Every structure is written in C-alpha cells, then in structure tokens.
N, C-alpha and C positions, 0 to 999 in steps of 0.2 A: 587352730587359727584363733586369733583374738577377735571378740566381736567389738564394735563400737557400744561403749556403754550407754547409761542413761542417768537422768538425773529424776527419774520417776520412781515413785515407791510402788514396787509390785506388791500390792498390800495383800492383806489378809487371804489370800486365799485367793487369789490372784485369778482372774480372768476377766478381763473388760468384757463385759457381755456385749456380745455383738447384736444389739437389740435395733431392730427396724421399726422405728418411731413414725407412726403415722399420726400427724396432728390432725385431730379431729376438727369440724366446722363447729367451734364452739358459739354458743349462745353468749350474751354479755355477761361478763363476770362469772364465768363457769370454770370448773376443774374437773380433770379427769385421773383418777388415783388407781393406781395397779400395785398390788402387793405381792411378793414372789419370796418364798422361802427358798434359799440357795442352799443352805446346808444346816446341821446342827449347831445353831449359835449364830447364823447370819441370814438377815432378812433384808432384801432389797424393795424399796417404794419408788415407785416413779410418779411423778406429778407433773401434768400438762394443765396449764392454766390460762386464762385470759382475764385481765383486769385492765379495765379503762383503755381497751384498745391493745395492750401491751402483753405479748406472749411469754411465757416463762416455761421452761423445762427443767426440772431437777429431779435428782436421784439421792436417796437416802439409804445409807448402809447402817444397820444396827446390829452391832457385834457383841455376843456375850461369851465371856471367856470359859464359862462353865460348859459350853459345847465342845465339838470335836474339831472345830474350825481352828486354825493356827495362822497368827499374823506374822507377815515378814515385812523385811525391807530389803529389796534388790535393787541392783543398778546394772547387772551384767558382769562381764568378765574384768573390766576395768572401768575407773571412774572417769578417765579422760575421754570426751567425745559426747556424743548424743545418740540416743535411740527413741524410737516410738514406744508407746505402750506395749504394741503387740511383740516388738522384738524382746522386750522384757518378761512378757508372758512365755514367749518361747524359750527363753533361757530358764525360767522357772520350772518349766515343763521337762526341759532335758536334765534339769537336776532331780527329776522325780516327784515334783509336787503335782497335786491336782488343783488346778487353778480354778476359783471361782468367782473371784471379783478384784479389780485393779483400780488404783486412785493415784494420780500423780501428786507429788510432795515436794515441799521446799522450794525456795528459789534457787537459781542457779546462774553462774557466769555464762553468758551466751557464748563467748568465744570458745570455752572449753568444756563447758557442760558440767564443770565441777559444782557440787551444792555449796550453798553459803553456810549452812548450818553444820551441825555435828552428825554423823553418821555412825551407826555402830552396826555390824553386819555379824550374825551368829555370835556375837560376844566380843568380837574384834572391834577396836575403834580403827576407823578408816578415814575419816576427815575430822578435823577440829570444829569448834562451834562458832568462833568470832563473835562471840557474846551474844549469840542468837539463842531463842527459845527453842525447844525440842520436844518431840513425842517419844516416848519410850515404852517398850513392851517387855514384861518379865518373863522368866520361865513357864509361868503359869497362864501367859495370855493376858494377865491384866494389864492396864495401860497408865500411864503418868504423864503429865504435861508441866513443865517448869523450864526455868532458865539453867543450864548445867554450869556455866562460868568455868569452864574447862581450862586446865592450865597443864602445860607440857614443859619438862625441864631436861636439860643435858647436864649430868654431872661429870666432870673429867675424873681422870685417875688421881689427880691432886686434891679433889675435893671441891673445885671450883664449880660453881653452878651457873648456868646461863639459860635463857627463856628461849623456847622453840616458838616461833611466831606463828607458824602454821603447819599443819599436815596435810600432805598430798593436795596442793594447791599450786597455781601457776606462780612462780616466784617473782617477787618484787624486791625493792630494796629497803622493806621494812625490818628485816631480821633474818634469824636462821629458819630454813625451811627442812622439814623432815620428809622423806618420800619412803613408801613401802610398795611392793609389787601390786598393790591395789589401785594405785594411780595409774600405772602404764607400764610399758616394758622399759622406759628410760625416762630421765628427769624432764626433757623437753625444754631444758634452759637454752638460752641464746645469748644473753648478755655475759660480759666478763664477770668471772667469779670463781671460787673455790668450791670443790665438791669432795666430800669425804665419804669413803665406801666403809660401812661398818659390816663386820661378819657377825651374824648372830650365833650365840652360844647354843649348846645343846638345851640348857634349862633357861626359863624364863625369856623365851624368844618370840612370843608373841605380844601385841601391844594391846593392852586391856586397861580400862580405867580402875586405878587403885593397886595396878601391878607394875613392878619395875621390869624393865628389859635391860639384859647385860649384852654388850657386843664389843669387839675388838676392832680397832682402826687398821685396816689393811692397805688403805692407800689415801693419799692427798695429793689432789692435782688442781692445777689452775685451768679448768676445762669446762665443757659444758655438754649437756646431753648425755649424761653418765646411765649406763644400763643398770637396770633394777632386777634382781632375781628373788626367788622365795627365800633364800637363806641370807639375804643382805638388805640393809638399810642405806640410805644416802642422806647425809647432811649437806645442805647446799646455801651459800652466802654469795651475794653479788659484792663485786669490788667496791661499788659505791653504796655502802649500806648505812642506814641511820645509826646503828650502833656503834661504827667506827671500829669493828672486829674484822679480824682475819682469822679464819679457822685455822690456818697453818701454824699461826702463833700460838694458839692454845692447845692444839693436839700434835702428837706425833705418831707414825707407824708403830704398831704394837701395843699402844694405850689401851686399857680397859675403861669403857665408859658405860654409864647407866643413864636409860631414858625412863622417865616416868610420867604418866598422866594422872591428875587428879581433879576432883570437885570438891567443893566444900559440902556437898549433900551426897553422902554415901550411898544413897538409893541407886544412884546411876551406876555403881560398881556390879549392881546385880541385874542391870538391863541387858537383854540378849539382842534386841533390835531397836533402832532408834532412828530417826530422821530429824532435821530441822524443821521448823514451822515458822509462821509469820507471827503477827502480834497476838498477844492473848487477850481476849475479848471480855473474858469473864474469868474472875478468879475468886475461889472459895465462894461462887454464888453471887459475886458482886459484879456488876459492869465496870469495865475500866474504861479510862480515856481514850484507849485505842479503838473502842468500839465505834467510835464517832467517824465512819466513812461515808462517802458520798460517791455519786455516778453509778450508772449501770455497767458492770463487767462480769464476766465469767469468775466465780469465786468457790473456793472450796473451805468448809469449816469442819473442826473435829472437836468434839465436846467428850470429856471423860466424867463418867458418874462415880460416886463414892465407892462402889463396889469394884471399880477398875473396867467395867464395861464402857463401849464408848458408841458414840453416833458421829457418822460422816456424812454431811451434806454437799453436794456437789450441785452447782447451778450452772448450767450453759449460758452462753452469751455470744454477742456479736453476730447473731444469726436471726436476723428480724423476722423471717418467716417462721422460726421454731422457737427461739428465746433470744430475749434481749440483755439478760443478765439481771 
C-alpha cells in the first residue's frame, strides 16, 4: 500500500528527536545550552535563550562525513502528497535505516506536496530544479551547495530535440512534463492534453544526471490521469500549451526516444542525495544580498565547510512561550 509522501528531508541520520523541552525560568538575557553526541560524526546542540524579553529555541546539527553517520534525502514512497516528519522517519526505518536526526527541507507546493527544487534519491533524479539552489551529498558523505541549472531534453528518433519543462510536477501549460513512478501511481492530470507512454529499455533505464535514458513509445492518447509503472515513463502536454506543440505530431508508436538530464557543473553527476534549498546567503565566505532578511519566523539554514562537513541550524518560531523565531 502506498504511503502519502512528504516534502521533508529525512536527513542524516534521521530521527527527529522527541525532545521534551522544558523552558527554564530565565534571568534577563540568559541562555541554556545542551550538547549531545548522537553518533560518530553527528552532534546536536540545543539552545534556549531569552534576550530582551524574547524567547528563542534553536537546534544545531554538526555533521562530519568522516564519521559513520550517513546523510539521506527521503520523501516516502511517492512524491505527491504530504507527510509528517515522523511518517518519513518511519519510512526510513522500514528501509532498514537507524535514524538519528531529521530536518525538513526545501519549499513545496502546498496543494501537491511536490518540492520546488531538485531532488536526487540514491543517485536517481526524481524532481527537476526550477532554476533553484540545491544541497547535494556525495558517496563519501561530503556536501556541496550550488545552483544546478538542470536541463532535461527529449530527442526523437528523427533527431529532433525538445525541452522537458518539468520532471514529476503538477502539469501546467508551460511545456512538456515527464513523469516517473516516483511521482505517484498516475499522472494526476485533469485538463485536456496528450500523454505518451514510454517503455523503458533493459539498458539505460534509470534517470540520472549525465546519463541518457532510452525508451520506446508504446501509446499516444488524448487522455488524462495515465498510469505510471516502474518500467514506464509518461510524457504529458496540455492541449493549450505555450509551445504550440502536439506530442501526437512529433511521435509515433514504436519510435525510439532518448531522454537526458544535464547540468553545466559535472559534479552533480556524482551526487547521490540532493534536495532543493532556499537562497544562498554566503558564497565562498562572502555574504550575498539574499542574506538581507527581516521579520521573526521559524528558519532553517545549512552551511558547508571546505572539507565537505556541514552545519544545520533550525530555529523554532511562532510559539511565544517557547520561541518567537
């Protein structure tokens, strides 16, 4: 049975610590700091403070890839839908992982739960980036932060090339959409359009950055809500799209097609886990214009050091008795 997925990153090591926080009766401008070693290479620091009458609670995860802790980016069985952190933790545990900590990540579309940024799970590309920034983890556990500038293209049997607007997202009229079974059991389309079912070949049948996927067109229908299986992909295009294209005019049943995802930065080809992120506040040690934020909100930040280790800071908010953000 499929679970509703999540837009949460079941992080390193995952287990959202069920910490019962008792906020002490602070003196003016006081702080309480507790540090706990969660595992080999992962340390949690909890800080509760009172400054000018405002309470703040924050958690810091300090991750060292030289330890035995492993970073993960998980969302559940499928992308579509929403889940709590605890549901993602349960999913990870069912996969055999011993979870230590969890942090939610990336923005997502509230109606569908689909992340706005790029997602890579166990080396497979499962969402496109929407020109957004991303955090990636390599096989050795080291991290990187950058802007992937991902591009996905469809090449027909005749050699014609077409851009794929988005991977595993709710379809609009912007262009061609590509769906894998990571999205859901079907495309969930409702507006008039054309959907093309592609059968994956025995070779090159997994979508990865820098690798091509070869597939055969098995059906072309003016339909909606097409089923997706683990050995098929679906191309989908609304009837009233901005490109003025019709998939039925460029493809025929039996055609061999190629799909390829690329980025200008080849490092992303080696990333095993990735999630989209917000604005880059510091680049190469220099504060960017995007660091100019205002207002008290719950916030999460991730920083990467030169050695590939990273620090995650999560500040709670909108809870005046515990933390105002």
